[in-house]
N, C-alpha and C positions, 0 to 999 in steps of 0.2 A: 453547407459550407461550400462555397465556390470558392476552389484555391485556385491562385493564377501562376501557373509555370513560370519557372528561372527558366533563363541561358546562362550556360557558364563555360568560358574560352581558356582554355589553359591548357598544360601539361600532363599527363599523368607521371605522379612521382614516385609511384613504387609497381611492381609486375602484379598485374590485377590476381586475385585469387577466388578462387572457384570452391564451392563448400555445398552443401546438403544440408537444408533446415525444413526438415520434417519431410515433406516428401517433393520440396522443392529445390531444384538449385539454386544459387545465387551469387555471380561475381560483385567481388567488391576491389575500391581502389580508391587512390586519393590523387585530386587534381586541385596543382596550384595555380591559380591564377596571378598574375602580378601587371600592377602600372605603373607608365611611367610620366611623369609630366616634364613640359618645359621648360627648364626655368629662364630667369630674366636675358641672359648672353646666349640665347638660342640651343643652349644643349639639352641633351634629354638627361632625367635624375630618375633614380629607381622611386617608385611611392610602393603602395603596401600590399600585403599580399593579404591573399583569401584562398584560403584550403577548404577544403569539402570530399567528405568521404560518400564516396557512389556506391549505391548499391544498384543491381542490375538483376531483372527477374525475368521468369518465362522466355521469350523468343529473343530477348537480348543476351541471354546467356552464352549462347552458340556463338554469335556473330563479335562480341565485345573479346571473349576466349579466344577465338581464331585471330581475331584480325588486330588486335591492341598490346601494347605494352608498356616498358618504363619508358618515358623518353617521349610518348608520342604526342602528337599536338591533336588536341579533342573538343569537341562542340558537344556541350553535354546539355539537356533539355529535361526538365523533371520538377517537382514539387520537392523543397525545402523544409527541413523539421529539424530542433535539436535532439541531441543525445544527450543525456546527463547519467552520470557516475562517478563514483568514488575513486578515484587514486591508490598507488599503495600507501600513501600517508594519510589516507581518509578522509583527503582534503574532496570538496564538492567539485564536479567540472562539468560543463558541457561541450559537445564538440556538433557541430555544422554536417547534419546530413542530408543525402539528396537521391531519391528514390526515382531513376531516369526512366524515362518515358523514350526518351531517343539518343544513341548516341554514337557520334561517325568524327571520321578525320577531319583538321582542319585543314580543308584543300588550298587556301591560302598560302600552308604552312608545311604541304607535304604532297606529292602525289600518290594516288592511291589503286588501286584495281577493285571496282567492284563486280562482287559476284551476287548473283538473285540466288538466296536458298530456295530449294523443292519445296511449292507448298505440298500441304498435306490435308487442304480442303478441297471444295467438290469439285476445282480446274484439275486438280492432280486426278480424281478419279475416270474422269473424262477424258484424259489422254489429250488436253491440249497442247499444242506445240507454240515455242516464244514467237514472239513477232517475226515478219520478213526483217524487220531492219538489225537484228539482234545477232546476224551473222556472225560468226566467229572468225576473227583473222589469227591464221597461223604463225603470223611474222614476228611476232613480238611487239608490234610499231602499231602504234594508231592514227591512220590514216584520214584525216580532216581536210577542208577545202578552208583555206588562212581568211577572216569575214574581210579584209580591204583590199587585197588581190586577187581572191578568188581562187589562187595557184593549189595546190595539192601540197599539202604540209607531212611530212612522217614526224611526229613525237617519238622520240627516248622513250624503251621500255618502260610500261609506267608500272610495275611490278618490285620496283623499289622499296624495302622495307619506309616503314610509317615515319621511324627516327630517324631519318636521310633528312 
């Protein structure tokens, strides 16, 4: 069966919880995605909210665990399914869950510093070096060229917390 991945953009509503299931680790958190719509008078009013429980397995565990927390604006891609359970009163309920294939900060709403993880694949054993363009700037600022003027621009330190 072919499954189409779904993308959810929202905020993490609880601190991610790291657990061990069998011999694998999983990081679990909830994302709230809120919509707004423009009213007839031109003002914005709140729309519906979508809450999704996100499960991260494999290589996502360390990245999500080290990078994201409650309040972080995120973009999550994965496959969605419903999980059914009985609540304390014996009432049958269901919740929407996503097995994430990708999770990242929503850079339209935060600033993030990206650090590549060290690979344990064949390239790591061969001792390959980073690309020439990936030299580290020790000043704490990102120097780039402005696309319009061509002038050098120094951006503020990009190491702000994701909830900033």
